[in-house]
MDAnalysis code that builds the backbone (N, CA, C; Angstrom):
import MDAnalysis as mda
import numpy as np

u = mda.Universe.empty(753, n_residues=251, atom_resindex=np.repeat(np.arange(251), 3), trajectory=True)
u.add_TopologyAttr("name", ["N", "CA", "C"] * 251)
u.add_TopologyAttr("resid", np.arange(1, 252))
u.add_TopologyAttr("resname", ["MET", "VAL", "GLY", "THR", "ARG", "GLN", "SER", "THR", "LEU", "GLU", "PHE", "SER", "GLY", "PRO", "ALA", "PHE", "GLU", "ALA", "ALA", "VAL", "GLN", "ARG", "ALA", "VAL", "ASP", "ALA", "LEU", "LEU", "PRO", "GLY", "LEU", "THR", "THR", "ARG", "PHE", "THR", "ASN", "GLU", "ILE", "ARG", "GLN", "ASN", "GLY", "THR", "GLY", "GLY", "SER", "GLY", "ASP", "GLN", "PRO", "PRO", "ASN", "ILE", "HIS", "THR", "TRP", "LEU", "GLU", "ARG", "PHE", "GLY", "LYS", "GLN", "LYS", "PRO", "ARG", "SER", "PHE", "SER", "SER", "ALA", "THR", "THR", "PRO", "VAL", "ASP", "VAL", "GLU", "ASN", "TRP", "ILE", "ALA", "HIS", "ILE", "GLU", "LYS", "ILE", "PHE", "GLU", "VAL", "LEU", "GLY", "CYS", "ALA", "ASP", "GLU", "LEU", "LYS", "ALA", "ARG", "LEU", "ALA", "SER", "TYR", "LYS", "PHE", "GLU", "GLY", "ASP", "ALA", "LEU", "ASN", "TRP", "TRP", "LYS", "ALA", "PHE", "LYS", "GLN", "ALA", "LYS", "GLY", "GLY", "GLU", "THR", "TYR", "VAL", "ALA", "THR", "LEU", "SER", "TRP", "LYS", "ASP", "PHE", "ARG", "ASP", "ILE", "PHE", "PHE", "LEU", "GLN", "TYR", "PHE", "PRO", "ARG", "THR", "LEU", "ARG", "THR", "ALA", "ASN", "LEU", "HIS", "ASN", "PHE", "ASN", "GLY", "THR", "GLU", "GLY", "VAL", "VAL", "GLY", "LEU", "LYS", "ARG", "TRP", "PHE", "GLU", "LYS", "MET", "GLU", "GLN", "VAL", "PHE", "GLU", "ILE", "CYS", "LYS", "CYS", "ALA", "GLU", "ASP", "ASP", "LYS", "VAL", "LYS", "PHE", "ALA", "MET", "CYS", "THR", "PHE", "GLU", "GLY", "ARG", "ALA", "LEU", "THR", "TRP", "TRP", "ASN", "GLY", "ASN", "VAL", "GLN", "THR", "LEU", "GLY", "LEU", "ALA", "ASN", "ALA", "ASN", "GLN", "ILE", "PRO", "TRP", "SER", "ASN", "VAL", "LYS", "ALA", "MET", "MET", "THR", "THR", "GLU", "TYR", "CYS", "PRO", "ALA", "THR", "GLU", "ILE", "GLN", "ASP", "GLY", "ALA", "ARG", "ALA", "LEU", "ASP", "PHE", "ASP", "PHE", "GLU", "ARG", "ARG"])
u.atoms.positions = np.array([
    [55.029, 167.507, 227.603],
    [56.281, 167.646, 226.859],
    [57.263, 166.574, 227.252],
    [57.308, 166.266, 228.547],
    [58.254, 165.249, 229.021],
    [57.939, 163.909, 228.391],
    [56.638, 163.560, 228.319],
    [56.237, 162.282, 227.725],
    [56.639, 162.175, 226.273],
    [56.507, 163.249, 225.533],
    [56.851, 163.244, 224.111],
    [58.327, 163.046, 223.913],
    [59.136, 163.686, 224.713],
    [60.595, 163.556, 224.594],
    [61.034, 162.153, 224.908],
    [60.390, 161.534, 225.908],
    [60.744, 160.166, 226.281],
    [60.392, 159.187, 225.163],
    [59.229, 159.393, 224.489],
    [58.812, 158.524, 223.379],
    [59.783, 158.623, 222.224],
    [60.266, 159.841, 221.951],
    [61.226, 160.038, 220.859],
    [62.510, 159.294, 221.132],
    [62.949, 159.286, 222.357],
    [64.190, 158.597, 222.714],
    [64.064, 157.096, 222.528],
    [62.844, 156.567, 222.773],
    [62.645, 155.128, 222.629],
    [62.796, 154.660, 221.188],
    [62.554, 155.544, 220.186],
    [62.632, 155.182, 218.773],
    [63.878, 155.746, 218.101],
    [64.927, 155.856, 218.848],
    [66.210, 156.308, 218.308],
    [67.324, 155.640, 219.070],
    [68.543, 155.802, 218.575],
    [69.690, 155.241, 219.253],
    [70.063, 153.860, 218.750],
    [71.182, 153.308, 219.186],
    [71.709, 152.014, 218.713],
    [70.753, 150.854, 218.915],
    [70.054, 150.840, 220.027],
    [69.158, 149.712, 220.297],
    [68.019, 149.661, 219.284],
    [67.472, 150.854, 218.961],
    [66.377, 150.907, 217.986],
    [66.856, 150.498, 216.589],
    [68.026, 151.014, 216.184],
    [68.571, 150.699, 214.871],
    [68.843, 149.201, 214.729],
    [69.321, 148.596, 215.809],
    [69.584, 147.155, 215.768],
    [68.290, 146.371, 215.615],
    [67.237, 146.832, 216.273],
    [65.942, 146.158, 216.178],
    [65.386, 146.254, 214.761],
    [65.542, 147.433, 214.143],
    [65.078, 147.619, 212.773],
    [65.829, 146.704, 211.815],
    [67.157, 146.599, 212.003],
    [67.963, 145.750, 211.125],
    [67.560, 144.294, 211.239],
    [67.256, 143.846, 212.490],
    [66.820, 142.450, 212.672],
    [65.491, 142.194, 211.963],
    [64.593, 143.188, 212.005],
    [63.296, 143.033, 211.338],
    [63.458, 142.966, 209.821],
    [64.351, 143.815, 209.275],
    [64.593, 143.803, 207.834],
    [65.202, 142.479, 207.411],
    [66.177, 141.993, 208.173],
    [66.817, 140.712, 207.846],
    [65.815, 139.569, 207.845],
    [64.850, 139.644, 208.742],
    [63.848, 138.578, 208.815],
    [62.884, 138.630, 207.634],
    [62.575, 139.840, 207.167],
    [61.612, 139.991, 206.078],
    [62.236, 139.827, 204.697],
    [63.541, 140.063, 204.561],
    [64.185, 140.121, 203.251],
    [64.050, 138.840, 202.425],
    [64.299, 137.635, 202.976],
    [64.158, 136.419, 202.154],
    [62.763, 136.256, 201.553],
    [61.745, 136.536, 202.337],
    [60.391, 136.413, 201.834],
    [60.086, 137.409, 200.730],
    [60.565, 138.639, 200.919],
    [60.351, 139.664, 199.899],
    [61.075, 139.313, 198.609],
    [62.294, 138.778, 198.740],
    [63.060, 138.388, 197.552],
    [62.342, 137.315, 196.757],
    [61.835, 136.310, 197.468],
    [61.099, 135.233, 196.807],
    [59.851, 135.772, 196.118],
    [59.156, 136.667, 196.792],
    [57.929, 137.242, 196.220],
    [58.230, 138.015, 194.945],
    [59.269, 138.861, 195.006],
    [59.615, 139.657, 193.827],
    [60.062, 138.765, 192.677],
    [60.823, 137.705, 192.974],
    [61.291, 136.787, 191.934],
    [60.128, 136.107, 191.238],
    [59.157, 135.656, 192.024],
    [57.985, 134.998, 191.440],
    [57.182, 135.957, 190.571],
    [57.061, 137.211, 191.011],
    [56.327, 138.189, 190.216],
    [57.026, 138.470, 188.891],
    [58.358, 138.528, 188.934],
    [59.127, 138.761, 187.711],
    [58.934, 137.606, 186.738],
    [58.988, 136.380, 187.243],
    [58.798, 135.205, 186.391],
    [57.407, 135.194, 185.769],
    [56.414, 135.535, 186.557],
    [55.056, 135.539, 186.044],
    [54.852, 136.599, 184.971],
    [55.699, 137.613, 184.986],
    [55.610, 138.666, 183.972],
    [56.402, 138.357, 182.727],
    [57.033, 137.145, 182.671],
    [57.615, 136.721, 181.403],
    [59.109, 136.759, 181.294],
    [59.850, 136.784, 182.395],
    [61.313, 136.776, 182.289],
    [61.924, 135.622, 183.039],
    [61.107, 134.643, 183.423],
    [61.609, 133.580, 184.277],
    [62.034, 132.349, 183.560],
    [62.180, 131.241, 184.319],
    [62.739, 130.006, 183.795],
    [61.686, 129.018, 183.381],
    [61.987, 127.718, 183.557],
    [61.133, 126.654, 183.048],
    [59.757, 126.707, 183.673],
    [58.741, 126.472, 182.848],
    [57.377, 126.475, 183.325],
    [56.743, 127.856, 183.334],
    [57.560, 128.909, 183.093],
    [57.047, 130.268, 183.104],
    [57.246, 130.875, 181.729],
    [56.609, 130.316, 180.729],
    [56.838, 130.733, 179.355],
    [56.359, 132.174, 179.139],
    [57.215, 133.034, 178.592],
    [56.784, 134.400, 178.298],
    [55.587, 134.386, 177.355],
    [54.570, 135.200, 177.646],
    [53.368, 135.180, 176.825],
    [53.528, 135.906, 175.495],
    [54.626, 136.642, 175.333],
    [54.783, 137.499, 174.168],
    [55.802, 136.912, 173.204],
    [55.398, 136.715, 171.924],
    [56.303, 136.153, 170.927],
    [57.505, 137.053, 170.704],
    [57.346, 138.355, 170.896],
    [58.460, 139.290, 170.688],
    [59.572, 139.067, 171.703],
    [59.195, 138.691, 172.920],
    [60.200, 138.362, 173.934],
    [61.018, 137.165, 173.501],
    [60.324, 136.157, 172.955],
    [61.019, 134.961, 172.490],
    [61.866, 135.234, 171.255],
    [61.405, 136.086, 170.369],
    [62.200, 136.439, 169.190],
    [63.509, 137.104, 169.606],
    [63.436, 137.932, 170.629],
    [64.650, 138.584, 171.123],
    [65.616, 137.555, 171.702],
    [65.082, 136.649, 172.509],
    [65.925, 135.591, 173.089],
    [66.535, 134.709, 171.989],
    [65.687, 134.344, 171.047],
    [66.113, 133.476, 169.938],
    [67.219, 134.158, 169.136],
    [67.042, 135.432, 168.838],
    [68.023, 136.165, 168.058],
    [69.374, 136.264, 168.738],
    [69.375, 136.325, 170.059],
    [70.635, 136.423, 170.802],
    [71.485, 135.156, 170.675],
    [70.850, 134.039, 170.294],
    [71.588, 132.787, 170.104],
    [72.231, 132.700, 168.718],
    [72.031, 133.733, 167.896],
    [72.600, 133.809, 166.539],
    [72.244, 132.590, 165.680],
    [70.948, 132.308, 165.529],
    [70.536, 131.178, 164.687],
    [70.887, 131.438, 163.222],
    [71.269, 130.383, 162.522],
    [71.616, 130.523, 161.109],
    [70.353, 130.680, 160.270],
    [70.461, 131.455, 159.202],
    [69.349, 131.624, 158.272],
    [69.288, 130.437, 157.318],
    [68.145, 130.272, 156.677],
    [67.973, 129.209, 155.680],
    [67.274, 129.794, 154.472],
    [67.894, 129.618, 153.287],
    [67.270, 130.097, 152.054],
    [67.041, 128.967, 151.058],
    [67.957, 127.998, 151.012],
    [67.818, 126.857, 150.110],
    [68.822, 125.793, 150.535],
    [68.735, 124.641, 149.893],
    [69.651, 123.546, 150.226],
    [70.139, 122.891, 148.945],
    [71.401, 122.540, 148.934],
    [71.951, 121.820, 147.785],
    [72.086, 120.332, 148.062],
    [72.045, 119.938, 149.325],
    [72.104, 118.518, 149.683],
    [71.144, 118.263, 150.849],
    [70.724, 117.016, 151.043],
    [69.876, 116.693, 152.194],
    [70.547, 117.019, 153.516],
    [71.875, 116.919, 153.555],
    [72.616, 117.209, 154.790],
    [72.411, 118.662, 155.205],
    [72.338, 119.562, 154.217],
    [72.109, 120.974, 154.526],
    [70.796, 121.157, 155.282],
    [69.765, 120.452, 154.836],
    [68.444, 120.549, 155.460],
    [68.480, 120.000, 156.886],
    [69.052, 118.825, 157.038],
    [69.092, 118.174, 158.346],
    [69.969, 118.941, 159.326],
    [71.076, 119.495, 158.847],
    [71.968, 120.260, 159.723],
    [71.300, 121.531, 160.227],
    [70.531, 122.181, 159.362],
    [69.861, 123.410, 159.795],
    [68.812, 123.103, 160.860],
    [68.025, 122.063, 160.638],
    [67.016, 121.674, 161.632],
    [67.682, 121.323, 162.959],
    [68.775, 120.564, 162.919],
    [69.479, 120.182, 164.148],
    [70.007, 121.421, 164.873],
    [70.518, 122.374, 164.122],
    [71.027, 123.624, 164.689],
    [69.915, 124.391, 165.407],
    [68.761, 124.506, 164.774],
    [67.633, 125.228, 165.366],
    [67.120, 124.496, 166.605],
    [67.054, 123.172, 166.540],
    [66.548, 122.400, 167.680],
    [67.475, 122.508, 168.888],
    [68.763, 122.632, 168.645],
    [69.706, 122.805, 169.752],
    [69.439, 124.124, 170.476],
    [69.123, 125.160, 169.719],
    [68.793, 126.454, 170.325],
    [67.497, 126.355, 171.126],
    [66.506, 125.675, 170.580],
    [65.247, 125.488, 171.306],
    [65.494, 124.779, 172.642],
    [66.375, 123.799, 172.618],
    [66.672, 123.049, 173.846],
    [67.321, 123.948, 174.890],
    [68.234, 124.788, 174.456],
    [68.914, 125.703, 175.377],
    [67.923, 126.689, 175.990],
    [67.007, 127.192, 175.184],
    [66.052, 128.199, 175.649],
    [64.880, 127.609, 176.423],
    [64.641, 126.311, 176.267],
    [63.465, 125.712, 176.885],
    [62.186, 126.217, 176.254],
    [62.202, 126.311, 174.943],
    [61.107, 126.935, 174.188],
    [59.874, 126.033, 174.124],
    [58.709, 126.645, 174.289],
    [57.446, 125.908, 174.188],
    [57.203, 125.464, 172.748],
    [56.577, 124.317, 172.564],
    [56.391, 123.729, 171.242],
    [55.605, 124.643, 170.307],
    [54.593, 125.330, 170.842],
    [53.733, 126.137, 169.973],
    [54.430, 127.381, 169.426],
    [55.621, 127.698, 169.947],
    [56.361, 128.858, 169.455],
    [57.432, 128.494, 168.429],
    [57.774, 127.227, 168.337],
    [58.945, 126.825, 167.557],
    [58.808, 127.098, 166.064],
    [57.645, 126.814, 165.484],
    [57.466, 127.034, 164.044],
    [57.624, 128.507, 163.700],
    [57.071, 129.387, 164.525],
    [57.184, 130.816, 164.264],
    [58.626, 131.296, 164.396],
    [59.331, 130.776, 165.387],
    [60.725, 131.196, 165.574],
    [61.610, 130.690, 164.441],
    [61.441, 129.424, 164.069],
    [62.272, 128.854, 163.004],
    [62.028, 129.558, 161.677],
    [60.760, 129.793, 161.337],
    [60.438, 130.427, 160.054],
    [60.901, 131.887, 160.015],
    [61.145, 132.477, 161.171],
    [61.685, 133.834, 161.239],
    [63.054, 133.919, 160.570],
    [63.769, 132.789, 160.472],
    [65.107, 132.766, 159.879],
    [65.091, 132.366, 158.410],
    [63.919, 132.240, 157.798],
    [63.840, 131.950, 156.369],
    [64.215, 133.196, 155.560],
    [64.924, 132.961, 154.461],
    [65.281, 134.027, 153.540],
    [65.131, 133.514, 152.114],
    [65.108, 134.430, 151.148],
    [65.141, 134.058, 149.742],
    [64.072, 133.065, 149.337],
    [64.503, 131.971, 148.704],
    [63.582, 130.957, 148.198],
    [62.716, 130.378, 149.311],
    [63.326, 130.100, 150.460],
    [62.573, 129.518, 151.575],
    [61.513, 130.486, 152.089],
    [61.853, 131.761, 152.160],
    [60.891, 132.757, 152.638],
    [59.729, 132.896, 151.670],
    [60.008, 132.905, 150.377],
    [58.930, 133.001, 149.380],
    [58.004, 131.792, 149.455],
    [58.608, 130.602, 149.587],
    [57.794, 129.386, 149.716],
    [56.930, 129.449, 150.966],
    [57.522, 129.849, 152.095],
    [56.809, 129.837, 153.361],
    [55.657, 130.848, 153.364],
    [55.868, 132.011, 152.780],
    [54.800, 133.009, 152.711],
    [53.603, 132.476, 151.935],
    [53.878, 131.849, 150.795],
    [52.795, 131.310, 149.977],
    [52.088, 130.161, 150.686],
    [52.858, 129.277, 151.290],
    [52.284, 128.126, 151.995],
    [51.434, 128.594, 153.175],
    [51.966, 129.517, 153.953],
    [51.265, 130.029, 155.135],
    [49.961, 130.715, 154.742],
    [50.020, 131.512, 153.690],
    [48.823, 132.213, 153.235],
    [47.735, 131.241, 152.806],
    [48.142, 130.170, 152.125],
    [47.176, 129.173, 151.661],
    [46.530, 128.428, 152.817],
    [47.236, 128.350, 153.944],
    [46.734, 127.598, 155.099],
    [45.975, 128.456, 156.105],
    [45.974, 129.772, 155.915],
    [45.236, 130.621, 156.841],
    [46.065, 131.652, 157.563],
    [47.306, 131.822, 157.165],
    [48.140, 132.876, 157.734],
    [48.676, 132.556, 159.115],
    [48.862, 133.604, 159.928],
    [49.484, 133.448, 161.246],
    [48.648, 132.600, 162.197],
    [47.342, 132.585, 161.992],
    [46.492, 131.753, 162.842],
    [46.870, 130.286, 162.711],
    [47.152, 129.869, 161.487],
    [47.575, 128.484, 161.246],
    [48.922, 128.216, 161.892],
    [49.878, 129.130, 161.720],
    [51.228, 128.932, 162.256],
    [51.203, 128.865, 163.776],
    [50.333, 129.655, 164.392],
    [50.249, 129.695, 165.850],
    [49.843, 128.355, 166.451],
    [49.177, 127.512, 165.667],
    [48.737, 126.202, 166.169],
    [49.560, 125.050, 165.585],
    [50.615, 125.385, 164.838],
    [51.407, 124.359, 164.158],
    [52.446, 123.768, 165.104],
    [52.407, 122.454, 165.283],
    [53.398, 121.806, 166.152],
    [54.749, 121.732, 165.443],
    [55.793, 121.553, 166.237],
    [57.132, 121.462, 165.652],
    [57.264, 120.232, 164.767],
    [56.659, 119.120, 165.174],
    [56.715, 117.904, 164.373],
    [56.091, 118.137, 162.998],
    [54.935, 118.792, 162.976],
    [54.273, 119.054, 161.699],
    [55.089, 120.024, 160.845],
    [55.690, 121.010, 161.485],
    [56.531, 121.959, 160.745],
    [57.715, 121.237, 160.109],
    [58.360, 120.359, 160.869],
    [59.492, 119.587, 160.339],
    [59.065, 118.769, 159.121],
    [57.930, 118.097, 159.236],
    [57.450, 117.265, 158.125],
    [57.192, 118.114, 156.880],
    [56.582, 119.270, 157.052],
    [56.303, 120.160, 155.923],
    [57.600, 120.664, 155.298],
    [58.528, 121.020, 156.163],
    [59.825, 121.560, 155.704],
    [60.606, 120.506, 154.924],
    [60.688, 119.306, 155.463],
    [61.405, 118.229, 154.772],
    [60.706, 117.853, 153.467],
    [59.394, 117.874, 153.473],
    [58.657, 117.547, 152.254],
    [58.976, 118.548, 151.145],
    [59.144, 119.810, 151.519],
    [59.453, 120.837, 150.536],
    [60.882, 120.716, 150.000],
    [61.825, 120.450, 150.903],
    [63.231, 120.499, 150.483],
    [63.887, 119.133, 150.278],
    [63.285, 118.093, 150.817],
    [63.807, 116.761, 150.532],
    [62.858, 115.718, 151.087],
    [61.885, 115.248, 150.299],
    [60.873, 114.304, 150.783],
    [61.483, 113.044, 151.390],
    [60.767, 112.468, 152.351],
    [61.243, 111.267, 153.035],
    [61.528, 110.125, 152.055],
    [60.698, 110.007, 151.029],
    [60.891, 108.914, 150.073],
    [62.220, 109.033, 149.347],
    [62.617, 110.269, 149.076],
    [63.912, 110.458, 148.424],
    [65.058, 110.311, 149.416],
    [64.841, 110.724, 150.665],
    [65.898, 110.606, 151.671],
    [66.244, 109.148, 151.941],
    [65.263, 108.257, 151.768],
    [65.496, 106.843, 152.061],
    [65.707, 106.010, 150.801],
    [65.926, 106.682, 149.672],
    [66.001, 105.964, 148.395],
    [67.424, 105.522, 148.029],
    [68.373, 105.703, 148.926],
    [69.757, 105.278, 148.664],
    [70.288, 105.891, 147.366],
    [70.138, 107.220, 147.246],
    [70.565, 107.913, 146.041],
    [72.089, 107.898, 145.905],
    [72.541, 107.849, 144.661],
    [73.968, 107.915, 144.386],
    [74.370, 109.358, 144.130],
    [75.409, 109.806, 144.814],
    [75.911, 111.154, 144.566],
    [76.578, 111.212, 143.200],
    [76.605, 112.419, 142.634],
    [77.250, 112.618, 141.338],
    [78.303, 113.704, 141.484],
    [79.530, 113.361, 141.088],
    [80.657, 114.269, 141.273],
    [81.036, 115.011, 140.002],
    [80.745, 114.408, 138.842],
    [81.120, 115.012, 137.575],
    [82.356, 114.405, 136.955],
    [82.923, 113.424, 137.639],
    [84.142, 112.777, 137.128],
    [83.887, 111.321, 136.755],
    [82.614, 110.925, 136.718],
    [82.288, 109.512, 136.498],
    [82.367, 109.089, 135.032],
    [82.403, 110.039, 134.115],
    [82.461, 109.696, 132.696],
    [81.090, 109.358, 132.135],
    [81.096, 108.936, 130.868],
    [79.844, 108.674, 130.166],
    [79.044, 107.562, 130.831],
    [79.721, 106.485, 131.147],
    [79.028, 105.324, 131.730],
    [78.426, 105.698, 133.080],
    [79.221, 106.381, 133.924],
    [78.736, 106.776, 135.248],
    [77.570, 107.732, 135.169],
    [77.640, 108.668, 134.210],
    [76.550, 109.627, 134.046],
    [75.269, 108.933, 133.604],
    [75.395, 108.013, 132.641],
    [74.213, 107.294, 132.159],
    [73.559, 106.502, 133.286],
    [74.361, 105.866, 134.098],
    [73.806, 105.075, 135.197],
    [73.185, 105.973, 136.265],
    [73.765, 107.152, 136.459],
    [73.177, 108.096, 137.409],
    [71.821, 108.555, 136.911],
    [71.707, 108.864, 135.608],
    [70.407, 109.224, 135.025],
    [69.381, 108.118, 135.280],
    [69.781, 106.889, 135.009],
    [68.865, 105.754, 135.170],
    [68.410, 105.612, 136.617],
    [69.359, 105.741, 137.540],
    [69.031, 105.597, 138.957],
    [68.071, 106.702, 139.397],
    [68.344, 107.941, 139.002],
    [67.484, 109.053, 139.389],
    [66.070, 108.853, 138.843],
    [65.955, 108.403, 137.615],
    [64.632, 108.247, 137.017],
    [63.863, 107.091, 137.643],
    [64.569, 106.063, 138.091],
    [63.909, 104.996, 138.837],
    [63.327, 105.539, 140.139],
    [64.118, 106.368, 140.815],
    [63.665, 106.964, 142.071],
    [62.476, 107.885, 141.829],
    [62.550, 108.697, 140.781],
    [61.432, 109.590, 140.461],
    [60.145, 108.798, 140.258],
    [60.257, 107.664, 139.572],
    [59.072, 106.849, 139.297],
    [58.525, 106.235, 140.580],
    [59.412, 105.691, 141.390],
    [58.984, 105.062, 142.641],
    [58.327, 106.080, 143.569],
    [58.921, 107.286, 143.634],
    [58.441, 108.316, 144.550],
    [57.329, 109.165, 143.956],
    [56.980, 108.898, 142.698],
    [55.969, 109.689, 142.001],
    [56.322, 111.182, 142.080],
    [57.558, 111.470, 141.760],
    [58.068, 112.837, 141.850],
    [57.472, 113.708, 140.746],
    [56.954, 114.857, 141.114],
    [56.382, 115.792, 140.132],
    [57.479, 116.304, 139.204],
    [57.099, 116.590, 137.965],
    [58.065, 117.061, 136.974],
    [58.784, 118.323, 137.449],
    [58.062, 119.216, 138.092],
    [58.654, 120.475, 138.546],
    [59.660, 120.290, 139.675],
    [59.631, 119.128, 140.340],
    [60.530, 118.898, 141.473],
    [61.762, 118.074, 141.118],
    [61.783, 117.501, 139.929],
    [62.854, 116.556, 139.589],
    [64.242, 117.181, 139.650],
    [64.385, 118.339, 139.053],
    [65.707, 118.979, 139.024],
    [66.152, 119.334, 140.438],
    [65.250, 119.916, 141.212],
    [65.591, 120.328, 142.575],
    [66.103, 119.154, 143.397],
    [65.437, 118.004, 143.307],
    [65.836, 116.858, 144.099],
    [67.067, 116.159, 143.531],
    [67.195, 116.132, 142.209],
    [68.374, 115.511, 141.606],
    [69.636, 116.269, 141.983],
    [69.540, 117.604, 142.033],
    [70.718, 118.405, 142.357],
    [71.178, 118.219, 143.801],
    [70.309, 117.671, 144.634],
    [70.702, 117.392, 146.019],
    [71.780, 116.321, 146.105],
    [71.998, 115.582, 145.017],
    [73.018, 114.527, 145.032],
    [74.352, 115.029, 144.488],
    [74.419, 116.276, 144.049],
    [75.657, 116.799, 143.467],
    [76.700, 117.067, 144.550],
    [77.948, 116.855, 144.180],
    [79.068, 117.196, 145.042],
    [80.274, 117.515, 144.158],
    [81.296, 118.090, 144.750],
    [82.535, 118.358, 144.025],
    [82.347, 119.192, 142.770],
    [82.915, 118.706, 141.679],
    [82.874, 119.419, 140.405],
    [81.454, 119.682, 139.941],
    [80.585, 118.688, 140.084],
    [79.200, 118.846, 139.642],
    [78.479, 119.925, 140.440],
    [78.717, 119.963, 141.733],
    [78.074, 120.968, 142.577],
    [78.554, 122.372, 142.210],
    [79.845, 122.511, 141.931],
    [80.380, 123.809, 141.507],
    [79.731, 124.264, 140.199],
    [79.588, 123.324, 139.264],
    [78.946, 123.633, 137.978],
    [77.502, 124.084, 138.188],
    [76.760, 123.356, 138.989],
    [75.357, 123.693, 139.202],
    [75.215, 125.028, 139.930],
    [76.063, 125.294, 140.905],
    [76.007, 126.575, 141.610],
    [76.259, 127.740, 140.664],
    [77.098, 127.509, 139.643],
    [77.307, 128.530, 138.623],
    [76.039, 128.825, 137.847],
    [75.290, 127.787, 137.515],
    [74.002, 127.968, 136.831],
    [73.006, 128.705, 137.717],
    [72.994, 128.350, 138.992],
    [72.086, 129.005, 139.940],
    [72.414, 130.491, 140.052],
    [73.701, 130.796, 140.106],
    [74.110, 132.193, 140.223],
    [73.691, 132.990, 138.984],
    [73.752, 132.365, 137.829],
    [73.390, 133.053, 136.581],
    [71.879, 133.191, 136.422],
    [71.148, 132.130, 136.709],
    [69.712, 132.091, 136.435],
    [68.837, 132.456, 137.633],
    [69.398, 132.288, 138.833],
    [68.579, 132.380, 140.035],
    [68.084, 130.999, 140.411],
    [67.942, 130.727, 141.696],
    [67.596, 129.380, 142.146],
    [66.251, 128.920, 141.608],
    [65.246, 129.774, 141.690],
    [63.900, 129.374, 141.244],
    [63.894, 129.025, 139.763],
    [64.552, 129.849, 138.938],
    [64.594, 129.585, 137.495],
    [65.392, 128.329, 137.175],
    [66.497, 128.128, 137.881],
    [67.328, 126.941, 137.642],
    [66.548, 125.672, 137.964],
    [65.806, 125.699, 139.053],
    [65.040, 124.513, 139.447],
    [63.861, 124.225, 138.511],
    [63.455, 125.218, 137.738],
    [62.336, 125.032, 136.817],
    [62.775, 124.574, 135.421],
    [64.077, 124.397, 135.216],
    [64.539, 123.858, 133.942],
    [63.996, 122.441, 133.789],
    [63.400, 122.090, 132.659],
    [62.891, 120.723, 132.477],
    [63.999, 119.690, 132.676],
    [63.622, 118.564, 133.238],
    [64.580, 117.498, 133.506],
    [65.307, 117.059, 132.238],
    [64.589, 116.978, 131.122],
    [65.217, 116.564, 129.861],
    [66.290, 117.564, 129.434],
    [66.041, 118.844, 129.684],
    [67.035, 119.868, 129.342],
    [68.271, 119.776, 130.230],
    [68.041, 119.494, 131.503],
    [69.180, 119.352, 132.420],
    [70.033, 118.158, 132.017],
    [69.403, 117.077, 131.621],
    [70.153, 115.912, 131.149],
    [71.028, 116.283, 129.948],
    [70.466, 117.056, 129.033],
    [71.237, 117.481, 127.860],
    [72.387, 118.387, 128.270],
    [72.141, 119.300, 129.214],
    [73.196, 120.200, 129.705],
    [74.324, 119.411, 130.355],
    [73.965, 118.411, 131.159],
    [74.985, 117.603, 131.842],
    [75.778, 116.758, 130.850],
    [75.103, 116.242, 129.845],
    [75.794, 115.444, 128.829],
    [76.833, 116.296, 128.100],
    [76.438, 117.529, 127.753],
    [77.362, 118.439, 127.079],
    [78.536, 118.796, 127.979],
    [78.244, 119.012, 129.264],
    [79.277, 119.446, 130.210],
    [80.265, 118.335, 130.542],
    [79.768, 117.127, 130.730],
    [80.615, 116.061, 131.268],
    [80.972, 114.973, 130.257],
    [80.410, 115.040, 129.071],
    [80.663, 113.989, 128.082],
    [80.970, 114.587, 126.706],
    [82.200, 114.996, 126.452],
    [82.572, 115.432, 125.104],
    [82.308, 114.321, 124.086],
    [82.226, 114.706, 122.803],
    [81.868, 113.742, 121.745],
    [82.762, 112.517, 121.759],
    [84.069, 112.702, 121.944],
    [84.986, 111.547, 121.938],
    [84.699, 110.618, 123.098],
    [84.350, 111.212, 124.261],
    [84.051, 110.376, 125.426],
    [82.741, 109.627, 125.226],
    [81.792, 110.267, 124.532],
    [80.512, 109.584, 124.293],
    [80.726, 108.336, 123.441],
    [81.603, 108.445, 122.420],
    [81.898, 107.283, 121.587],
    [82.576, 106.191, 122.403],
    [83.578, 106.584, 123.188],
    [84.257, 105.600, 124.046],
    [83.276, 105.007, 125.053],
    [82.392, 105.863, 125.595],
    [81.429, 105.379, 126.576],
    [80.452, 104.407, 125.967],
    [80.032, 104.656, 124.736],
    [79.103, 103.743, 124.059],
    [79.740, 102.380, 123.883],
    [81.031, 102.365, 123.497],
    [81.725, 101.075, 123.344],
    [81.834, 100.371, 124.692],
    [82.096, 101.161, 125.754],
    [82.215, 100.556, 127.081],
    [80.891, 99.967, 127.528],
    [79.799, 100.671, 127.221],
    [78.486, 100.154, 127.591],
    [78.169, 98.873, 126.837],
    [78.516, 98.831, 125.527],
    [78.291, 97.620, 124.738],
    [79.061, 96.456, 125.333],
    [80.302, 96.717, 125.739],
    [81.134, 95.668, 126.316],
    [80.532, 95.191, 127.645],
    [80.043, 96.171, 128.437],
    [79.479, 95.832, 129.732],
    [78.230, 94.986, 129.572],
    [77.379, 95.324, 128.604],
    [76.162, 94.557, 128.373],
    [76.481, 93.140, 127.880],
    [77.549, 93.002, 127.044],
    [77.932, 91.688, 126.559],
    [78.377, 90.800, 127.720],
    [79.075, 91.384, 128.678],
    [79.551, 90.605, 129.843],
    [78.393, 90.116, 130.671],
    [77.325, 90.905, 130.722],
    [76.151, 90.494, 131.498],
    [75.409, 89.374, 130.803],
])
């Protein structure tokens, strides 16, 4: 009994408690590092420890409040959206193979319908899972504003240029269409990317009435007739014809 009581005393009291505290203090840094590494390996860590689950990344991505994309009225709209998304990717340190899936998550309306059809034709989610960000950008720009048109030095149309300005805008657009081998179904969509001011307001009114897909499917010849009626009253057409005759004589 005496031996047992003496052993109990050795493992109690201030000296014992101090020894225990020193042991804990010595072990704590190592345990902290171990737990931190385990947490990172499970998908909540920093650079080099990419979470294996796309749902984790969708949650992170959503917290950055990325803007949605449904359509574009100018090339700047397309480029600004891509720049906005890329800034979020940079902040998150997102792996390249996840970027296409995250970006397309913010598609709505016309863009979402296009992406669903395109993805299905290419093989569905399996295709998207292997799609690099560079390839996604190229596909996206090709759909909403091809490189050939972006570099074609297009003239914007405001709606205040008069008969002569409108005629020259038609000529310039058709030259670009020919050079770029633009499909008939794409002509209106790409031409409207040059609208601003009064013209853009007019076109947005048509889109609101018809819907974007229907508006973009109006034949180019019909759109030309609509614009002529809207921006060139009969009296202006006569004055414009005389101005064009005078301009040609000067040349």
